[in-house]
VMD Tcl script that draws the C-alpha trace (Angstrom):
set ca {
  {25.61 -6.84 52.48}
  {27.39 -10.33 52.03}
  {27.80 -10.99 48.49}
  {28.20 -15.18 47.35}
  {31.24 -14.84 45.54}
  {31.65 -18.11 42.66}
  {35.16 -19.54 43.14}
  {35.23 -22.59 41.68}
  {32.60 -25.20 39.91}
  {33.19 -28.64 40.25}
  {31.22 -31.63 38.44}
  {30.93 -35.48 38.10}
  {28.74 -37.71 36.17}
  {25.73 -39.00 38.63}
  {25.56 -42.47 39.74}
  {22.24 -43.02 39.21}
  {21.77 -41.17 35.92}
  {24.68 -41.29 33.36}
  {23.41 -38.18 31.41}
  {23.26 -36.08 34.49}
  {25.94 -34.33 36.63}
  {26.60 -33.87 40.51}
  {27.65 -29.95 40.42}
  {28.94 -27.98 43.15}
  {29.76 -24.51 43.65}
  {32.33 -23.77 45.54}
  {31.76 -20.06 47.21}
  {33.28 -17.81 49.88}
  {30.66 -18.91 52.35}
  {31.32 -22.60 51.73}
  {29.70 -25.34 49.01}
  {26.31 -24.77 47.31}
  {25.04 -28.38 45.89}
  {22.61 -27.95 42.71}
  {19.45 -29.75 43.55}
  {17.94 -29.46 39.87}
  {15.59 -26.91 41.50}
  {17.13 -25.30 44.56}
  {21.02 -24.81 45.87}
  {21.69 -25.91 48.92}
  {24.73 -25.56 51.22}
  {26.38 -28.45 52.15}
  {29.74 -30.19 53.83}
  {31.81 -31.38 50.96}
  {35.52 -31.62 50.20}
  {35.77 -34.09 47.61}
  {36.72 -31.89 44.53}
  {40.19 -33.99 43.85}
  {37.62 -36.94 42.48}
  {35.14 -34.33 40.31}
  {35.89 -32.34 37.30}
  {36.40 -28.60 37.16}
  {34.89 -26.14 35.46}
  {37.84 -24.47 33.62}
  {36.15 -21.86 31.73}
  {35.48 -20.02 35.29}
  {38.60 -18.70 34.69}
  {38.48 -17.26 31.82}
  {35.58 -15.43 32.79}
  {37.35 -14.34 35.87}
  {39.98 -12.89 34.01}
  {37.41 -10.98 31.54}
  {35.04 -9.98 34.40}
  {37.05 -9.87 37.51}
  {35.53 -11.48 41.03}
  {32.32 -13.46 40.40}
  {29.42 -13.20 42.40}
  {25.79 -15.11 42.19}
  {23.24 -12.14 41.94}
  {20.21 -14.24 41.31}
  {18.82 -17.56 40.16}
  {15.59 -18.42 38.56}
  {14.19 -21.76 36.69}
  {12.30 -22.94 34.29}
  {9.15 -25.14 34.72}
  {11.47 -27.89 33.06}
  {14.20 -27.60 35.67}
  {16.60 -25.40 33.55}
  {18.47 -23.01 35.82}
  {19.60 -19.93 35.31}
  {22.42 -18.04 37.54}
  {22.72 -13.88 37.07}
  {26.55 -13.70 37.55}
  {27.92 -10.52 38.60}
  {25.11 -8.87 36.44}
  {27.40 -9.92 32.96}
  {26.33 -12.94 32.07}
  {24.31 -16.06 32.75}
  {25.38 -19.54 33.58}
  {22.82 -21.78 32.39}
  {22.51 -25.45 33.64}
  {20.09 -27.06 30.83}
  {18.16 -30.23 30.00}
  {18.89 -31.05 26.41}
  {16.89 -33.72 24.60}
  {19.00 -36.21 22.91}
  {17.36 -39.30 21.18}
  {20.50 -41.35 21.45}
  {20.14 -41.30 25.46}
  {17.74 -42.72 27.85}
  {17.66 -38.77 29.87}
  {17.92 -35.46 28.32}
  {21.77 -34.67 28.59}
  {22.77 -32.03 30.91}
  {25.00 -29.65 30.11}
  {26.40 -25.96 31.05}
  {25.91 -22.65 28.84}
  {27.67 -19.53 29.49}
  {25.49 -16.39 27.90}
  {27.54 -13.42 27.71}
  {26.50 -9.79 26.34}
  {23.14 -9.77 28.32}
  {23.13 -6.56 27.77}
  {23.27 -6.36 23.90}
  {23.17 -9.01 21.03}
  {21.96 -11.72 24.03}
  {19.47 -9.31 25.91}
  {16.43 -11.05 24.89}
  {17.69 -14.01 26.54}
  {18.41 -11.39 30.03}
  {14.74 -10.42 29.32}
  {13.64 -14.16 29.25}
  {15.63 -14.95 32.56}
  {13.68 -11.72 34.24}
  {10.80 -13.63 33.34}
  {11.36 -17.06 34.96}
  {10.15 -18.39 38.99}
  {13.14 -17.37 41.24}
  {15.05 -19.62 43.49}
  {15.79 -18.20 46.86}
  {19.27 -18.42 47.82}
  {19.91 -20.33 51.11}
  {20.96 -18.52 54.14}
  {24.55 -17.70 54.59}
  {26.41 -19.37 57.22}
  {27.47 -17.32 59.75}
}
mol new
graphics top color blue
foreach p $ca { graphics top sphere $p radius 0.5 }
foreach p [lrange $ca 0 end-1] q [lrange $ca 1 end] { graphics top cylinder $p $q radius 0.2 }
display resetview
């Protein structure tokens, strides 16, 4: 079986909605673009113009190679990626009265088999997102 390895996360402010981000996941099979309710492979090579999620290095040092095991979504478009069965990478929309729209944020949920087991249990109840077919 081919595993989808997460290599890097890149993001930049969305041109249309400043509180949102354009998010790209660099994988061993190509670049996945975050589309609010789905992930799709895209040709993309403008990483130099984007911010890199540096936390990925700490997570890789702690857990080893990072694989996207499963992706789930809430009714209000929060997306949760189960990574290597060890932690959840959350992309969430947080209400904030200082802005026109919700503010989009990343959150890492660790210790999903211990102190954050309830968050992992909640994750398993969410709607699953079908990952795109791996390019050949």
